[in-house]
C-alpha positions in Angstrom: 17.1 -1.1 -1.1 18.4 -1.4 2.4 21.9 -0.3 1.3 20.5 2.6 -0.7 18.3 3.8 2.1 20.7 3.0 5.0 21.4 6.7 5.8 17.7 7.6 6.3 16.6 7.1 9.9 12.9 7.4 9.0 12.9 4.4 6.6 12.5 0.8 7.4 13.2 -1.8 4.7 11.5 -5.2 5.0 11.6 -8.2 2.8 8.3 -10.0 3.5 4.9 -10.9 2.1 2.9 -7.7 1.8 -0.2 -9.6 2.8 1.3 -10.4 6.2 0.3 -7.1 7.8 1.8 -8.1 11.2 5.2 -7.9 9.7 4.9 -4.2 8.7 1.9 -2.7 10.5 1.0 -0.5 12.1 2.3 2.0 9.5 2.4 5.7 8.9 3.4 5.4 5.2 2.9 2.5 2.8 3.9 2.5 -0.9 2.6 -0.6 -2.8 4.6 -1.4 -5.9 2.2 -3.9 -7.5 -1.4 -3.6 -8.5 -4.4 -5.0 -6.6 -8.0 -5.4 -7.6 -9.0 -3.9 -4.3 -7.0 -2.6 -1.3 -7.2 -5.4 1.3 -9.1 -4.3 4.4 -6.1 -5.5 6.6 -3.9 -2.9 4.9 -6.4 -0.1 5.7 -6.7 -1.3 9.3 -2.9 -1.3 9.7 -2.7 2.5 8.9 -2.1 4.7 11.9 -4.1 7.9 12.3 -2.5 10.3 9.9 -1.1 7.4 7.9 -1.1 7.2 4.1 -1.1 4.3 1.7 -0.6 4.7 -2.0 -1.3 1.7 -4.4 -2.3 1.0 -8.0 -5.9 -0.3 -7.8 -8.1 -1.9 -10.4 -8.2 -4.5 -13.2 -5.2 -4.8 -15.6 -6.8 -2.4 -18.1 -8.0 0.3 -15.7 -5.6 0.8 -12.8 -5.7 4.0 -10.8 -3.0 5.2 -8.5 -5.0 5.6 -5.3 -4.1 7.5 -2.1 -5.7 6.5 1.2 -5.3 8.7 4.3 -6.5 7.6 7.7 -8.0 10.6 9.4 -9.7 11.0 12.8 -13.1 10.9 11.1 -12.3 7.9 8.8 -10.6 7.1 5.5 -10.1 9.7 2.7 -9.6 7.9 -0.6 -8.4 9.8 -3.7 -7.7 8.6 -7.2 -4.5 10.3 -8.5 -3.8 9.0 -12.0 -4.2 6.2 -14.5 -1.3 3.8 -14.3 -0.1 0.3 -15.3 1.7 -1.8 -12.7 2.6 -5.5 -12.5 -0.3 -7.5 -10.9 -0.1 -9.0 -7.5 1.0 -12.6 -7.9 0.1 -13.7 -4.4 -2.2 -16.7 -3.9 -4.1 -14.4 -1.5 -5.2 -11.9 -4.1 -8.5 -10.2 -3.4 -10.8 -11.0 -6.3 
């Protein structure tokens, strides 16, 4: 990924545990590529004002691609589409 995106000055490629927010936050844009039952509160807290996070959320059978935007007046959460992604395999999974 780092090689493919090397020419883009606005992209930072990290290899880390997604649950370690201190590694990647605060963030203006986050794309989660595995599904979670719920979006961890730490991820939401790591979003800058104007920041967006997109993640597949829900149980294996009913995942929804979800967009979260941090606005001045709070979080705006929108469900975008039904999807199927690989589950989060971390031991720190939110149940």
